[in-house]
VOLOBA-704980 format. One record per residue (C-alpha): x, y, z. Coordinates in steps of 0.05 Angstrom, whole numbers, plus 5000, padded with zeros to 4 digits. Last residue first. Layout:
<node><x>X</x><y>Y</y><z>Z</z></node>
...
//
This chain:
<node><x>6728</x><y>7412</y><z>7707</z></node>
<node><x>6756</x><y>7450</y><z>7647</z></node>
<node><x>6823</x><y>7419</y><z>7628</z></node>
<node><x>6872</x><y>7472</y><z>7605</z></node>
<node><x>6906</x><y>7474</y><z>7536</z></node>
<node><x>6870</x><y>7538</y><z>7514</z></node>
<node><x>6803</x><y>7505</y><z>7531</z></node>
<node><x>6799</x><y>7430</y><z>7541</z></node>
<node><x>6730</x><y>7398</y><z>7552</z></node>
<node><x>6726</x><y>7335</y><z>7595</z></node>
<node><x>6699</x><y>7275</y><z>7558</z></node>
<node><x>6657</x><y>7227</y><z>7599</z></node>
<node><x>6589</x><y>7248</y><z>7571</z></node>
<node><x>6598</x><y>7206</y><z>7509</z></node>
<node><x>6661</x><y>7165</y><z>7522</z></node>
<node><x>6623</x><y>7100</y><z>7534</z></node>
<node><x>6585</x><y>7101</y><z>7468</z></node>
<node><x>6511</x><y>7090</y><z>7472</z></node>
<node><x>6499</x><y>7059</y><z>7404</z></node>
<node><x>6466</x><y>7074</y><z>7337</z></node>
<node><x>6486</x><y>7022</y><z>7286</z></node>
<node><x>6537</x><y>7011</y><z>7231</z></node>
<node><x>6558</x><y>6938</y><z>7235</z></node>
<node><x>6622</x><y>6920</y><z>7271</z></node>
<node><x>6643</x><y>6892</y><z>7225</z></node>
<node><x>6630</x><y>6903</y><z>7150</z></node>
<node><x>6691</x><y>6943</y><z>7130</z></node>
<node><x>6733</x><y>6905</y><z>7181</z></node>
<node><x>6744</x><y>6899</y><z>7256</z></node>
<node><x>6769</x><y>6830</y><z>7276</z></node>
<node><x>6716</x><y>6779</y><z>7294</z></node>
<node><x>6727</x><y>6770</y><z>7351</z></node>
<node><x>6772</x><y>6825</y><z>7378</z></node>
<node><x>6715</x><y>6866</y><z>7405</z></node>
<node><x>6692</x><y>6937</y><z>7393</z></node>
<node><x>6644</x><y>6982</y><z>7431</z></node>
<node><x>6662</x><y>6948</y><z>7497</z></node>
<node><x>6692</x><y>7009</y><z>7531</z></node>
<node><x>6733</x><y>7031</y><z>7471</z></node>
<node><x>6753</x><y>6958</y><z>7460</z></node>
<node><x>6827</x><y>6976</y><z>7462</z></node>
<node><x>6819</x><y>7012</y><z>7529</z></node>
<node><x>6807</x><y>7086</y><z>7543</z></node>
<node><x>6830</x><y>7111</y><z>7611</z></node>
<node><x>6805</x><y>7183</y><z>7613</z></node>
<node><x>6776</x><y>7222</y><z>7555</z></node>
<node><x>6803</x><y>7293</y><z>7545</z></node>
<node><x>6772</x><y>7345</y><z>7499</z></node>
<node><x>6787</x><y>7401</y><z>7450</z></node>
<node><x>6862</x><y>7395</y><z>7435</z></node>
<node><x>6882</x><y>7444</y><z>7380</z></node>
<node><x>6908</x><y>7439</y><z>7310</z></node>
<node><x>6928</x><y>7488</y><z>7256</z></node>
<node><x>6926</x><y>7489</y><z>7181</z></node>
<node><x>6944</x><y>7557</y><z>7152</z></node>
<node><x>6891</x><y>7604</y><z>7123</z></node>
<node><x>6919</x><y>7665</y><z>7160</z></node>
<node><x>6861</x><y>7666</y><z>7210</z></node>
<node><x>6873</x><y>7592</y><z>7226</z></node>
<node><x>6847</x><y>7534</y><z>7185</z></node>
<node><x>6824</x><y>7476</y><z>7227</z></node>
<node><x>6845</x><y>7409</y><z>7256</z></node>
<node><x>6811</x><y>7388</y><z>7320</z></node>
<node><x>6840</x><y>7341</y><z>7372</z></node>
<node><x>6810</x><y>7293</y><z>7422</z></node>
<node><x>6860</x><y>7271</y><z>7476</z></node>
<node><x>6861</x><y>7200</y><z>7502</z></node>
<node><x>6881</x><y>7175</y><z>7570</z></node>
<node><x>6909</x><y>7105</y><z>7573</z></node>
<node><x>6895</x><y>7031</y><z>7574</z></node>
<node><x>6951</x><y>6999</y><z>7534</z></node>
<node><x>6947</x><y>6928</y><z>7507</z></node>
<node><x>6982</x><y>6872</y><z>7545</z></node>
<node><x>6924</x><y>6825</y><z>7527</z></node>
<node><x>6902</x><y>6822</y><z>7600</z></node>
<node><x>6902</x><y>6898</y><z>7602</z></node>
<node><x>6963</x><y>6943</y><z>7608</z></node>
<node><x>6968</x><y>7009</y><z>7646</z></node>
<node><x>6985</x><y>7079</y><z>7624</z></node>
<node><x>6980</x><y>7138</y><z>7672</z></node>
<node><x>6981</x><y>7208</y><z>7643</z></node>
<node><x>7011</x><y>7249</y><z>7586</z></node>
<node><x>7084</x><y>7246</y><z>7608</z></node>
<node><x>7079</x><y>7174</y><z>7631</z></node>
<node><x>7067</x><y>7142</y><z>7700</z></node>
<node><x>7072</x><y>7069</y><z>7679</z></node>
<node><x>7028</x><y>7014</y><z>7706</z></node>
<node><x>7038</x><y>6939</y><z>7703</z></node>
//
């Protein structure tokens, strides 16, 4: 099943969990000292395991998965966003 949604295509995996585009945001203080947010990157088609980084067995907890250095699937796959526009 695939849905063409407002922020991109959403499909379901074998567990009926969404696979969809993700937007990385940044929260900061603007020039007036007020909190503001902006979108800084776009990562296409992220699944519930974050590309195999997490698994459902065992369930994520304080001790699992262990803290370790890994090659994360979104590193190098994020597209920068500047003033709301994807930079290809």
